[in-house]
All heavy atoms as TSV, in Angstrom:
chain	resi	resn	atom	element	x	y	z
A	1	MET	N	N	-1.815	3.921	-11.064
A	1	MET	CA	C	-1.061	3.714	-9.838
A	1	MET	C	C	-0.943	2.238	-9.520
A	1	MET	O	O	0.094	1.792	-9.067
A	1	MET	CB	C	-1.725	4.486	-8.699
A	1	MET	CG	C	-0.996	4.323	-7.394
A	1	MET	SD	S	0.663	5.004	-7.332
A	1	MET	CE	C	0.310	6.668	-6.820
A	2	GLU	N	N	-2.013	1.507	-9.794
A	2	GLU	CA	C	-1.975	0.062	-9.523
A	2	GLU	C	C	-0.872	-0.621	-10.291
A	2	GLU	O	O	-0.141	-1.459	-9.764
A	2	GLU	CB	C	-3.339	-0.537	-9.847
A	2	GLU	CG	C	-3.504	-1.961	-9.419
A	2	GLU	CD	C	-4.906	-2.450	-9.723
A	2	GLU	OE1	O	-5.870	-1.696	-9.518
A	2	GLU	OE2	O	-5.019	-3.627	-10.181
A	3	GLU	N	N	-0.710	-0.269	-11.559
A	3	GLU	CA	C	0.337	-0.863	-12.394
A	3	GLU	C	C	1.720	-0.540	-11.863
A	3	GLU	O	O	2.603	-1.388	-11.861
A	3	GLU	CB	C	0.210	-0.380	-13.841
A	3	GLU	CG	C	-0.971	-0.956	-14.581
A	3	GLU	CD	C	-1.023	-0.433	-16.008
A	3	GLU	OE1	O	0.033	-0.290	-16.638
A	3	GLU	OE2	O	-2.133	-0.177	-16.501
A	4	VAL	N	N	1.916	0.694	-11.423
A	4	VAL	CA	C	3.210	1.117	-10.911
A	4	VAL	C	C	3.548	0.368	-9.623
A	4	VAL	O	O	4.659	-0.127	-9.458
A	4	VAL	CB	C	3.213	2.649	-10.667
A	4	VAL	CG1	C	4.460	3.093	-9.955
A	4	VAL	CG2	C	3.056	3.394	-11.985
A	5	VAL	N	N	2.585	0.257	-8.731
A	5	VAL	CA	C	2.826	-0.450	-7.465
A	5	VAL	C	C	3.116	-1.918	-7.748
A	5	VAL	O	O	4.036	-2.513	-7.148
A	5	VAL	CB	C	1.626	-0.274	-6.504
A	5	VAL	CG1	C	1.762	-1.190	-5.308
A	5	VAL	CG2	C	1.520	1.175	-6.055
A	6	ARG	N	N	2.362	-2.530	-8.627
A	6	ARG	CA	C	2.575	-3.938	-8.961
A	6	ARG	C	C	3.985	-4.129	-9.532
A	6	ARG	O	O	4.712	-5.063	-9.138
A	6	ARG	CB	C	1.521	-4.420	-9.955
A	6	ARG	CG	C	1.591	-5.905	-10.213
A	6	ARG	CD	C	0.470	-6.409	-11.113
A	6	ARG	NE	N	-0.809	-6.331	-10.421
A	6	ARG	CZ	C	-1.781	-5.440	-10.695
A	6	ARG	NH1	N	-1.604	-4.563	-11.671
A	6	ARG	NH2	N	-2.902	-5.437	-10.017
A	7	ALA	N	N	4.396	-3.243	-10.441
A	7	ALA	CA	C	5.730	-3.347	-11.026
A	7	ALA	C	C	6.811	-3.177	-9.955
A	7	ALA	O	O	7.798	-3.941	-9.935
A	7	ALA	CB	C	5.901	-2.287	-12.114
A	8	LYS	N	N	6.618	-2.244	-9.055
A	8	LYS	CA	C	7.597	-1.997	-7.989
A	8	LYS	C	C	7.849	-3.258	-7.159
A	8	LYS	O	O	9.004	-3.581	-6.869
A	8	LYS	CB	C	7.096	-0.866	-7.095
A	8	LYS	CG	C	7.988	-0.532	-5.934
A	8	LYS	CD	C	7.409	0.625	-5.138
A	8	LYS	CE	C	8.286	1.006	-3.971
A	8	LYS	NZ	N	7.804	2.219	-3.294
A	9	PHE	N	N	6.804	-3.953	-6.786
A	9	PHE	CA	C	6.943	-5.082	-5.875
A	9	PHE	C	C	7.194	-6.406	-6.588
A	9	PHE	O	O	7.623	-7.363	-5.941
A	9	PHE	CB	C	5.738	-5.165	-4.948
A	9	PHE	CG	C	5.737	-4.035	-3.940
A	9	PHE	CD1	C	4.990	-2.896	-4.168
A	9	PHE	CD2	C	6.489	-4.130	-2.791
A	9	PHE	CE1	C	4.999	-1.849	-3.247
A	9	PHE	CE2	C	6.515	-3.086	-1.870
A	9	PHE	CZ	C	5.760	-1.951	-2.093
A	10	THR	N	N	6.960	-6.480	-7.890
A	10	THR	CA	C	7.294	-7.714	-8.616
A	10	THR	C	C	8.708	-7.666	-9.171
A	10	THR	O	O	9.295	-8.722	-9.447
A	10	THR	CB	C	6.296	-7.990	-9.742
A	10	THR	OG1	O	6.281	-6.877	-10.644
A	10	THR	CG2	C	4.906	-8.260	-9.208
A	11	GLN	N	N	9.280	-6.488	-9.301
A	11	GLN	CA	C	10.615	-6.361	-9.886
A	11	GLN	C	C	11.711	-6.251	-8.831
A	11	GLN	O	O	12.897	-6.225	-9.181
A	11	GLN	CB	C	10.664	-5.151	-10.813
A	11	GLN	CG	C	9.770	-5.285	-12.016
A	11	GLN	CD	C	9.726	-4.032	-12.855
A	11	GLN	OE1	O	10.632	-3.220	-12.810
A	11	GLN	NE2	N	8.663	-3.888	-13.638
A	12	ASN	N	N	11.352	-6.184	-7.566
A	12	ASN	CA	C	12.343	-6.034	-6.517
A	12	ASN	C	C	12.030	-7.033	-5.395
A	12	ASN	O	O	11.072	-6.847	-4.649
A	12	ASN	CB	C	12.335	-4.591	-5.983
A	12	ASN	CG	C	13.420	-4.336	-4.991
A	12	ASN	OD1	O	13.602	-5.086	-4.036
A	12	ASN	ND2	N	14.154	-3.245	-5.199
A	13	GLU	N	N	12.830	-8.071	-5.305
A	13	GLU	CA	C	12.577	-9.142	-4.342
A	13	GLU	C	C	12.624	-8.671	-2.897
A	13	GLU	O	O	11.892	-9.152	-2.047
A	13	GLU	CB	C	13.556	-10.305	-4.561
A	13	GLU	CG	C	13.288	-11.106	-5.820
A	13	GLU	CD	C	11.920	-11.774	-5.827
A	13	GLU	OE1	O	11.516	-12.321	-4.789
A	13	GLU	OE2	O	11.251	-11.758	-6.873
A	14	ASP	N	N	13.504	-7.714	-2.597
A	14	ASP	CA	C	13.597	-7.192	-1.232
A	14	ASP	C	C	12.306	-6.462	-0.843
A	14	ASP	O	O	11.789	-6.637	0.256
A	14	ASP	CB	C	14.785	-6.243	-1.066
A	14	ASP	CG	C	16.127	-6.987	-1.178
A	14	ASP	OD1	O	16.163	-8.195	-0.913
A	14	ASP	OD2	O	17.114	-6.306	-1.530
A	15	LEU	N	N	11.797	-5.633	-1.755
A	15	LEU	CA	C	10.543	-4.923	-1.469
A	15	LEU	C	C	9.373	-5.890	-1.399
A	15	LEU	O	O	8.490	-5.717	-0.545
A	15	LEU	CB	C	10.289	-3.851	-2.522
A	15	LEU	CG	C	11.241	-2.656	-2.514
A	15	LEU	CD1	C	10.904	-1.700	-3.658
A	15	LEU	CD2	C	11.200	-1.935	-1.178
A	16	LYS	N	N	9.391	-6.887	-2.249
A	16	LYS	CA	C	8.341	-7.911	-2.220
A	16	LYS	C	C	8.311	-8.589	-0.862
A	16	LYS	O	O	7.247	-8.771	-0.250
A	16	LYS	CB	C	8.584	-8.939	-3.329
A	16	LYS	CG	C	7.576	-10.075	-3.356
A	16	LYS	CD	C	7.932	-11.037	-4.484
A	16	LYS	CE	C	6.996	-12.241	-4.499
A	16	LYS	NZ	N	7.311	-13.144	-5.606
A	17	ALA	N	N	9.489	-8.964	-0.349
A	17	ALA	CA	C	9.564	-9.627	0.951
A	17	ALA	C	C	9.054	-8.709	2.060
A	17	ALA	O	O	8.349	-9.170	2.981
A	17	ALA	CB	C	10.987	-10.068	1.223
A	18	LEU	N	N	9.392	-7.444	1.987
A	18	LEU	CA	C	8.910	-6.488	3.001
A	18	LEU	C	C	7.376	-6.361	2.971
A	18	LEU	O	O	6.741	-6.332	4.026
A	18	LEU	CB	C	9.542	-5.124	2.786
A	18	LEU	CG	C	11.016	-4.993	3.182
A	18	LEU	CD1	C	11.573	-3.646	2.710
A	18	LEU	CD2	C	11.180	-5.158	4.673
A	19	LEU	N	N	6.826	-6.293	1.776
A	19	LEU	CA	C	5.377	-6.190	1.668
A	19	LEU	C	C	4.704	-7.429	2.195
A	19	LEU	O	O	3.736	-7.356	2.972
A	19	LEU	CB	C	4.966	-5.928	0.209
A	19	LEU	CG	C	3.463	-5.751	-0.031
A	19	LEU	CD1	C	2.905	-4.579	0.767
A	19	LEU	CD2	C	3.200	-5.563	-1.526
A	20	LEU	N	N	5.208	-8.600	1.837
A	20	LEU	CA	C	4.628	-9.853	2.300
A	20	LEU	C	C	4.768	-10.006	3.828
A	20	LEU	O	O	3.915	-10.609	4.463
A	20	LEU	CB	C	5.237	-11.036	1.583
A	20	LEU	CG	C	4.857	-11.162	0.111
A	20	LEU	CD1	C	5.686	-12.242	-0.564
A	20	LEU	CD2	C	3.373	-11.422	-0.061
A	21	ALA	N	N	5.822	-9.424	4.373
A	21	ALA	CA	C	6.056	-9.523	5.815
A	21	ALA	C	C	5.027	-8.728	6.620
A	21	ALA	O	O	4.929	-8.909	7.827
A	21	ALA	CB	C	7.465	-9.027	6.152
A	22	THR	N	N	4.233	-7.901	5.957
A	22	THR	CA	C	3.202	-7.154	6.678
A	22	THR	C	C	2.031	-8.041	7.043
A	22	THR	O	O	1.121	-7.609	7.771
A	22	THR	CB	C	2.694	-5.945	5.835
A	22	THR	OG1	O	2.083	-6.413	4.635
A	22	THR	CG2	C	3.811	-4.969	5.522
A	23	GLY	N	N	2.040	-9.277	6.555
A	23	GLY	CA	C	0.990	-10.233	6.909
A	23	GLY	C	C	-0.398	-9.755	6.514
A	23	GLY	O	O	-0.632	-9.395	5.366
A	24	ASP	N	N	-1.308	-9.751	7.484
A	24	ASP	CA	C	-2.670	-9.313	7.235
A	24	ASP	C	C	-2.932	-7.904	7.770
A	24	ASP	O	O	-4.090	-7.504	7.900
A	24	ASP	CB	C	-3.654	-10.289	7.877
A	24	ASP	CG	C	-3.642	-11.636	7.196
A	24	ASP	OD1	O	-3.454	-11.680	5.961
A	24	ASP	OD2	O	-3.818	-12.662	7.877
A	25	SER	N	N	-1.876	-7.170	8.074
A	25	SER	CA	C	-2.037	-5.825	8.606
A	25	SER	C	C	-2.746	-4.934	7.585
A	25	SER	O	O	-2.537	-5.056	6.378
A	25	SER	CB	C	-0.685	-5.196	8.914
A	25	SER	OG	O	-0.016	-5.921	9.915
A	26	VAL	N	N	-3.547	-4.024	8.102
A	26	VAL	CA	C	-4.161	-3.003	7.263
A	26	VAL	C	C	-3.071	-1.997	6.947
A	26	VAL	O	O	-2.404	-1.485	7.840
A	26	VAL	CB	C	-5.350	-2.320	7.972
A	26	VAL	CG1	C	-5.875	-1.176	7.138
A	26	VAL	CG2	C	-6.446	-3.347	8.248
A	27	LEU	N	N	-2.870	-1.727	5.671
A	27	LEU	CA	C	-1.836	-0.783	5.235
A	27	LEU	C	C	-2.489	0.564	4.965
A	27	LEU	O	O	-3.516	0.641	4.297
A	27	LEU	CB	C	-1.115	-1.316	4.002
A	27	LEU	CG	C	-0.448	-2.680	4.192
A	27	LEU	CD1	C	0.209	-3.111	2.904
A	27	LEU	CD2	C	0.543	-2.656	5.336
A	28	GLU	N	N	-1.830	1.590	5.454
A	28	GLU	CA	C	-2.390	2.929	5.355
A	28	GLU	C	C	-1.294	3.892	4.954
A	28	GLU	O	O	-0.214	3.891	5.536
A	28	GLU	CB	C	-2.960	3.318	6.724
A	28	GLU	CG	C	-3.732	4.584	6.744
A	28	GLU	CD	C	-4.351	4.795	8.110
A	28	GLU	OE1	O	-5.466	4.249	8.328
A	28	GLU	OE2	O	-3.740	5.474	8.933
A	29	GLU	N	N	-1.564	4.707	3.952
A	29	GLU	CA	C	-0.641	5.755	3.510
A	29	GLU	C	C	-0.920	6.975	4.383
A	29	GLU	O	O	-1.783	7.787	4.096
A	29	GLU	CB	C	-0.876	6.055	2.026
A	29	GLU	CG	C	-0.350	7.376	1.531
A	29	GLU	CD	C	1.129	7.612	1.750
A	29	GLU	OE1	O	1.909	6.669	1.813
A	29	GLU	OE2	O	1.506	8.787	1.854
A	30	GLY	N	N	-0.212	7.068	5.502
A	30	GLY	CA	C	-0.377	8.222	6.375
A	30	GLY	C	C	0.417	9.396	5.864
A	30	GLY	O	O	1.524	9.240	5.356
A	31	ASN	N	N	-0.136	10.588	5.977
A	31	ASN	CA	C	0.587	11.774	5.532
A	31	ASN	C	C	0.161	12.993	6.333
A	31	ASN	O	O	-0.870	12.981	7.006
A	31	ASN	CB	C	0.350	11.993	4.019
A	31	ASN	CG	C	-1.064	12.368	3.707
A	31	ASN	OD1	O	-1.479	13.494	3.934
A	31	ASN	ND2	N	-1.826	11.423	3.191
A	32	THR	N	N	0.984	14.037	6.234
A	32	THR	CA	C	0.708	15.288	6.925
A	32	THR	C	C	0.413	16.414	5.937
A	32	THR	O	O	0.284	17.556	6.335
A	32	THR	CB	C	1.900	15.698	7.801
A	32	THR	OG1	O	3.055	15.792	6.977
A	32	THR	CG2	C	2.124	14.674	8.912
A	33	TRP	N	N	0.331	16.110	4.660
A	33	TRP	CA	C	0.124	17.135	3.646
A	33	TRP	C	C	-1.319	17.125	3.099
A	33	TRP	O	O	-1.603	17.611	2.026
A	33	TRP	CB	C	1.142	17.030	2.506
A	33	TRP	CG	C	1.287	15.652	1.930
A	33	TRP	CD1	C	0.597	15.109	0.884
A	33	TRP	CD2	C	2.182	14.635	2.380
A	33	TRP	NE1	N	0.995	13.825	0.661
A	33	TRP	CE2	C	1.978	13.509	1.564
A	33	TRP	CE3	C	3.148	14.574	3.386
A	33	TRP	CZ2	C	2.692	12.330	1.729
A	33	TRP	CZ3	C	3.847	13.401	3.532
A	33	TRP	CH2	C	3.620	12.298	2.722
A	34	HIS	N	N	-2.230	16.540	3.861
A	34	HIS	CA	C	-3.673	16.609	3.600
A	34	HIS	C	C	-4.102	15.893	2.329
A	34	HIS	O	O	-5.097	16.284	1.712
A	34	HIS	CB	C	-4.164	18.064	3.573
A	34	HIS	CG	C	-3.646	18.879	4.715
A	34	HIS	ND1	N	-3.980	18.635	6.020
A	34	HIS	CD2	C	-2.771	19.917	4.746
A	34	HIS	CE1	C	-3.368	19.491	6.813
A	34	HIS	NE2	N	-2.619	20.279	6.056
A	35	ASP	N	N	-3.369	14.860	1.949
A	35	ASP	CA	C	-3.760	14.033	0.793
A	35	ASP	C	C	-4.787	13.001	1.280
A	35	ASP	O	O	-4.416	11.958	1.824
A	35	ASP	CB	C	-2.566	13.363	0.182
A	35	ASP	CG	C	-2.912	12.468	-0.990
A	35	ASP	OD1	O	-4.121	12.343	-1.325
A	35	ASP	OD2	O	-2.002	11.864	-1.574
A	36	ILE	N	N	-6.036	13.304	1.099
A	36	ILE	CA	C	-7.087	12.397	1.574
A	36	ILE	C	C	-7.609	11.478	0.451
A	36	ILE	O	O	-8.528	10.709	0.681
A	36	ILE	CB	C	-8.248	13.138	2.250
A	36	ILE	CG1	C	-8.899	14.123	1.306
A	36	ILE	CG2	C	-7.735	13.831	3.521
A	36	ILE	CD1	C	-10.172	14.734	1.834
A	37	PHE	N	N	-7.001	11.538	-0.727
A	37	PHE	CA	C	-7.373	10.618	-1.778
A	37	PHE	C	C	-6.486	9.360	-1.699
A	37	PHE	O	O	-6.968	8.246	-1.530
A	37	PHE	CB	C	-7.267	11.232	-3.170
A	37	PHE	CG	C	-7.658	10.261	-4.270
A	37	PHE	CD1	C	-8.973	10.025	-4.543
A	37	PHE	CD2	C	-6.691	9.565	-4.969
A	37	PHE	CE1	C	-9.346	9.108	-5.524
A	37	PHE	CE2	C	-7.042	8.646	-5.964
A	37	PHE	CZ	C	-8.377	8.413	-6.237
A	38	TRP	N	N	-5.151	9.552	-1.813
A	38	TRP	CA	C	-4.256	8.417	-1.793
A	38	TRP	C	C	-4.014	7.872	-0.401
A	38	TRP	O	O	-3.649	6.727	-0.220
A	38	TRP	CB	C	-2.898	8.791	-2.454
A	38	TRP	CG	C	-3.042	8.982	-3.911
A	38	TRP	CD1	C	-2.939	10.155	-4.598
A	38	TRP	CD2	C	-3.333	7.993	-4.899
A	38	TRP	NE1	N	-3.150	9.947	-5.938
A	38	TRP	CE2	C	-3.405	8.625	-6.154
A	38	TRP	CE3	C	-3.554	6.618	-4.828
A	38	TRP	CZ2	C	-3.651	7.933	-7.333
A	38	TRP	CZ3	C	-3.824	5.937	-6.019
A	38	TRP	CH2	C	-3.858	6.595	-7.246
A	39	GLY	N	N	-4.159	8.712	0.603
A	39	GLY	CA	C	-3.829	8.282	1.948
A	39	GLY	C	C	-4.831	8.770	2.992
A	39	GLY	O	O	-5.986	9.067	2.703
A	40	VAL	N	N	-4.296	8.861	4.221
A	40	VAL	CA	C	-5.067	9.310	5.369
A	40	VAL	C	C	-4.259	10.397	6.053
A	40	VAL	O	O	-3.078	10.197	6.374
A	40	VAL	CB	C	-5.316	8.137	6.358
A	40	VAL	CG1	C	-6.010	8.625	7.617
A	40	VAL	CG2	C	-6.121	7.042	5.677
A	41	GLU	N	N	-4.857	11.530	6.275
A	41	GLU	CA	C	-4.198	12.641	6.949
A	41	GLU	C	C	-4.030	12.254	8.410
A	41	GLU	O	O	-4.997	11.883	9.082
A	41	GLU	CB	C	-5.043	13.915	6.793
A	41	GLU	CG	C	-4.248	15.194	6.887
A	41	GLU	CD	C	-3.965	15.615	8.327
A	41	GLU	OE1	O	-4.783	15.357	9.205
A	41	GLU	OE2	O	-2.900	16.190	8.555
A	42	THR	N	N	-2.799	12.257	8.896
A	42	THR	CA	C	-2.510	11.704	10.223
A	42	THR	C	C	-3.153	12.478	11.369
A	42	THR	O	O	-3.474	11.884	12.405
A	42	THR	CB	C	-0.985	11.605	10.454
A	42	THR	OG1	O	-0.399	12.885	10.254
A	42	THR	CG2	C	-0.366	10.596	9.528
A	43	ARG	N	N	-3.355	13.754	11.216
A	43	ARG	CA	C	-3.949	14.535	12.307
A	43	ARG	C	C	-5.447	14.297	12.427
A	43	ARG	O	O	-5.976	14.066	13.509
A	43	ARG	CB	C	-3.657	16.023	12.115
A	43	ARG	CG	C	-4.077	16.888	13.284
A	43	ARG	CD	C	-3.770	18.364	13.056
A	43	ARG	NE	N	-4.326	18.899	11.823
A	43	ARG	CZ	C	-5.609	19.239	11.648
A	43	ARG	NH1	N	-6.479	19.087	12.611
A	43	ARG	NH2	N	-6.022	19.716	10.493
A	44	THR	N	N	-6.140	14.321	11.290
A	44	THR	CA	C	-7.599	14.203	11.309
A	44	THR	C	C	-8.073	12.761	11.177
A	44	THR	O	O	-9.236	12.448	11.449
A	44	THR	CB	C	-8.233	14.992	10.160
A	44	THR	OG1	O	-7.807	14.436	8.915
A	44	THR	CG2	C	-7.866	16.477	10.239
A	45	ARG	N	N	-7.157	11.863	10.718
A	45	ARG	CA	C	-7.486	10.455	10.463
A	45	ARG	C	C	-8.526	10.290	9.365
A	45	ARG	O	O	-9.226	9.284	9.290
A	45	ARG	CB	C	-7.968	9.736	11.739
A	45	ARG	CG	C	-7.030	9.843	12.916
A	45	ARG	CD	C	-5.663	9.224	12.700
A	45	ARG	NE	N	-5.763	7.850	12.264
A	45	ARG	CZ	C	-4.904	7.270	11.433
A	45	ARG	NH1	N	-3.874	7.923	10.963
A	45	ARG	NH2	N	-5.085	6.036	11.061
A	46	LYS	N	N	-8.647	11.294	8.486
A	46	LYS	CA	C	-9.599	11.226	7.381
A	46	LYS	C	C	-8.847	10.942	6.091
A	46	LYS	O	O	-7.750	11.431	5.881
A	46	LYS	CB	C	-10.385	12.535	7.254
A	46	LYS	CG	C	-11.297	12.756	8.428
A	46	LYS	CD	C	-12.089	14.007	8.259
A	46	LYS	CE	C	-13.012	14.195	9.464
A	46	LYS	NZ	N	-13.803	15.403	9.362
A	47	GLY	N	N	-9.479	10.154	5.239
A	47	GLY	CA	C	-8.901	9.889	3.936
A	47	GLY	C	C	-9.434	8.601	3.337
A	47	GLY	O	O	-9.931	7.729	4.051
A	48	GLU	N	N	-9.297	8.490	2.027
A	48	GLU	CA	C	-9.816	7.319	1.308
A	48	GLU	C	C	-8.798	6.180	1.218
A	48	GLU	O	O	-9.177	5.060	0.904
A	48	GLU	CB	C	-10.283	7.750	-0.085
A	48	GLU	CG	C	-11.436	8.735	-0.008
A	48	GLU	CD	C	-11.897	9.200	-1.378
A	48	GLU	OE1	O	-11.784	8.425	-2.355
A	48	GLU	OE2	O	-12.349	10.351	-1.481
A	49	ASN	N	N	-7.528	6.480	1.413
A	49	ASN	CA	C	-6.473	5.465	1.461
A	49	ASN	C	C	-6.393	4.580	0.214
A	49	ASN	O	O	-6.206	3.368	0.298
A	49	ASN	CB	C	-6.635	4.595	2.718
A	49	ASN	CG	C	-5.394	3.800	3.019
A	49	ASN	OD1	O	-4.281	4.262	2.793
A	49	ASN	ND2	N	-5.561	2.604	3.546
A	50	HIS	N	N	-6.509	5.168	-0.951
A	50	HIS	CA	C	-6.430	4.374	-2.178
A	50	HIS	C	C	-5.079	3.685	-2.338
A	50	HIS	O	O	-5.042	2.524	-2.787
A	50	HIS	CB	C	-6.734	5.258	-3.408
A	50	HIS	CG	C	-8.168	5.614	-3.519
A	50	HIS	ND1	N	-9.109	4.777	-4.029
A	50	HIS	CD2	C	-8.840	6.732	-3.146
A	50	HIS	CE1	C	-10.299	5.341	-3.989
A	50	HIS	NE2	N	-10.156	6.553	-3.454
A	51	LEU	N	N	-3.993	4.333	-1.951
A	51	LEU	CA	C	-2.685	3.685	-2.069
A	51	LEU	C	C	-2.593	2.499	-1.137
A	51	LEU	O	O	-2.088	1.437	-1.512
A	51	LEU	CB	C	-1.562	4.690	-1.803
A	51	LEU	CG	C	-0.135	4.117	-1.937
A	51	LEU	CD1	C	0.094	3.458	-3.280
A	51	LEU	CD2	C	0.894	5.231	-1.701
A	52	GLY	N	N	-3.063	2.639	0.082
A	52	GLY	CA	C	-3.061	1.513	1.008
A	52	GLY	C	C	-3.843	0.349	0.479
A	52	GLY	O	O	-3.445	-0.821	0.589
A	53	ARG	N	N	-4.980	0.638	-0.120
A	53	ARG	CA	C	-5.820	-0.434	-0.679
A	53	ARG	C	C	-5.119	-1.151	-1.819
A	53	ARG	O	O	-5.194	-2.369	-1.961
A	53	ARG	CB	C	-7.130	0.146	-1.184
A	53	ARG	CG	C	-8.024	0.639	-0.076
A	53	ARG	CD	C	-9.268	1.275	-0.644
A	53	ARG	NE	N	-9.994	2.009	0.367
A	53	ARG	CZ	C	-11.217	2.440	0.211
A	53	ARG	NH1	N	-11.871	2.204	-0.915
A	53	ARG	NH2	N	-11.817	3.110	1.167
A	54	ILE	N	N	-4.426	-0.379	-2.656
A	54	ILE	CA	C	-3.677	-0.980	-3.775
A	54	ILE	C	C	-2.560	-1.862	-3.239
A	54	ILE	O	O	-2.340	-2.973	-3.725
A	54	ILE	CB	C	-3.117	0.114	-4.719
A	54	ILE	CG1	C	-4.278	0.793	-5.483
A	54	ILE	CG2	C	-2.086	-0.463	-5.682
A	54	ILE	CD1	C	-3.866	2.037	-6.243
A	55	LEU	N	N	-1.854	-1.375	-2.220
A	55	LEU	CA	C	-0.782	-2.187	-1.618
A	55	LEU	C	C	-1.329	-3.509	-1.085
A	55	LEU	O	O	-0.706	-4.559	-1.269
A	55	LEU	CB	C	-0.087	-1.400	-0.518
A	55	LEU	CG	C	0.827	-0.272	-0.978
A	55	LEU	CD1	C	1.162	0.640	0.188
A	55	LEU	CD2	C	2.086	-0.840	-1.611
A	56	MET	N	N	-2.467	-3.448	-0.424
A	56	MET	CA	C	-3.051	-4.684	0.121
A	56	MET	C	C	-3.494	-5.625	-0.993
A	56	MET	O	O	-3.349	-6.847	-0.888
A	56	MET	CB	C	-4.195	-4.359	1.080
A	56	MET	CG	C	-3.708	-3.703	2.361
A	56	MET	SD	S	-5.000	-3.387	3.568
A	56	MET	CE	C	-5.815	-1.935	2.854
A	57	GLN	N	N	-4.000	-5.062	-2.083
A	57	GLN	CA	C	-4.412	-5.899	-3.221
A	57	GLN	C	C	-3.197	-6.570	-3.855
A	57	GLN	O	O	-3.226	-7.785	-4.150
A	57	GLN	CB	C	-5.128	-5.032	-4.261
A	57	GLN	CG	C	-5.519	-5.770	-5.515
A	57	GLN	CD	C	-6.164	-4.875	-6.549
A	57	GLN	OE1	O	-6.753	-3.857	-6.214
A	57	GLN	NE2	N	-6.044	-5.238	-7.802
A	58	VAL	N	N	-2.140	-5.817	-4.072
A	58	VAL	CA	C	-0.920	-6.379	-4.665
A	58	VAL	C	C	-0.320	-7.415	-3.722
A	58	VAL	O	O	0.139	-8.478	-4.172
A	58	VAL	CB	C	0.100	-5.264	-5.013
A	58	VAL	CG1	C	1.439	-5.835	-5.386
A	58	VAL	CG2	C	-0.447	-4.395	-6.136
A	59	ARG	N	N	-0.331	-7.160	-2.438
A	59	ARG	CA	C	0.161	-8.144	-1.456
A	59	ARG	C	C	-0.607	-9.453	-1.589
A	59	ARG	O	O	-0.001	-10.542	-1.591
A	59	ARG	CB	C	0.010	-7.569	-0.037
A	59	ARG	CG	C	0.419	-8.519	1.051
A	59	ARG	CD	C	0.248	-7.921	2.409
A	59	ARG	NE	N	-1.161	-7.675	2.714
A	59	ARG	CZ	C	-1.585	-6.952	3.738
A	59	ARG	NH1	N	-0.724	-6.392	4.572
A	59	ARG	NH2	N	-2.875	-6.781	3.949
A	60	GLU	N	N	-1.904	-9.372	-1.738
A	60	GLU	CA	C	-2.715	-10.584	-1.888
A	60	GLU	C	C	-2.357	-11.314	-3.179
A	60	GLU	O	O	-2.282	-12.551	-3.218
A	60	GLU	CB	C	-4.205	-10.232	-1.858
A	60	GLU	CG	C	-5.106	-11.419	-1.752
A	60	GLU	CD	C	-4.850	-12.277	-0.510
A	60	GLU	OE1	O	-4.552	-11.710	0.567
A	60	GLU	OE2	O	-4.934	-13.504	-0.621
A	61	GLU	N	N	-2.149	-10.582	-4.263
A	61	GLU	CA	C	-1.734	-11.192	-5.529
A	61	GLU	C	C	-0.390	-11.910	-5.374
A	61	GLU	O	O	-0.215	-13.021	-5.894
A	61	GLU	CB	C	-1.621	-10.129	-6.628
A	61	GLU	CG	C	-2.940	-9.534	-7.042
A	61	GLU	CD	C	-2.786	-8.339	-7.981
A	61	GLU	OE1	O	-1.647	-8.054	-8.422
A	61	GLU	OE2	O	-3.791	-7.668	-8.223
A	62	LEU	N	N	0.548	-11.278	-4.686
A	62	LEU	CA	C	1.874	-11.881	-4.503
A	62	LEU	C	C	1.775	-13.162	-3.685
A	62	LEU	O	O	2.520	-14.113	-3.928
A	62	LEU	CB	C	2.820	-10.880	-3.829
A	62	LEU	CG	C	3.180	-9.652	-4.665
A	62	LEU	CD1	C	3.974	-8.655	-3.847
A	62	LEU	CD2	C	3.956	-10.056	-5.912
A	63	ARG	N	N	0.902	-13.184	-2.722
A	63	ARG	CA	C	0.704	-14.403	-1.918
A	63	ARG	C	C	0.204	-15.555	-2.765
A	63	ARG	O	O	0.501	-16.717	-2.506
A	63	ARG	CB	C	-0.334	-14.156	-0.833
A	63	ARG	CG	C	0.157	-13.395	0.329
A	63	ARG	CD	C	-0.951	-13.379	1.357
A	63	ARG	NE	N	-0.611	-12.500	2.437
A	63	ARG	CZ	C	-1.502	-11.804	3.172
A	63	ARG	NH1	N	-2.781	-11.908	2.889
A	63	ARG	NH2	N	-1.083	-11.042	4.120
A	64	SER	N	N	-0.596	-15.238	-3.757
A	64	SER	CA	C	-1.232	-16.254	-4.592
A	64	SER	C	C	-0.269	-16.840	-5.616
A	64	SER	O	O	-0.589	-17.872	-6.254
A	64	SER	CB	C	-2.446	-15.666	-5.311
A	64	SER	OG	O	-3.377	-15.215	-4.372
A	65	GLU	N	N	0.870	-16.210	-5.819
A	65	GLU	CA	C	1.829	-16.706	-6.828
A	65	GLU	C	C	2.480	-17.994	-6.396
A	65	GLU	O	O	2.739	-18.259	-5.281
A	65	GLU	CB	C	2.895	-15.664	-7.099
A	65	GLU	CG	C	2.390	-14.461	-7.810
A	65	GLU	CD	C	3.498	-13.454	-8.102
A	65	GLU	OE1	O	4.612	-13.565	-7.528
A	65	GLU	OE2	O	3.249	-12.542	-8.860
C-alpha cells in the first residue's frame, strides 16, 4: 500500500499539492464499513489508521524533496 500511495502522489502534481496543503494535520481514513485496519470507523472512532499513517509519511517525504 505504501508503494501505491507514494506512486499516486508523486505522479500527479495536483494530488501532491492537495496532500502538501494538509500541512501538519493528522490524516485519518474515516469509514462507515468497519475497516479498523486501514482506517477509523467513524461511529466508534476505533481503528489503526494505517492508510492515514502512510499518507502522513508520504507527505513528509514530499516535503523533504
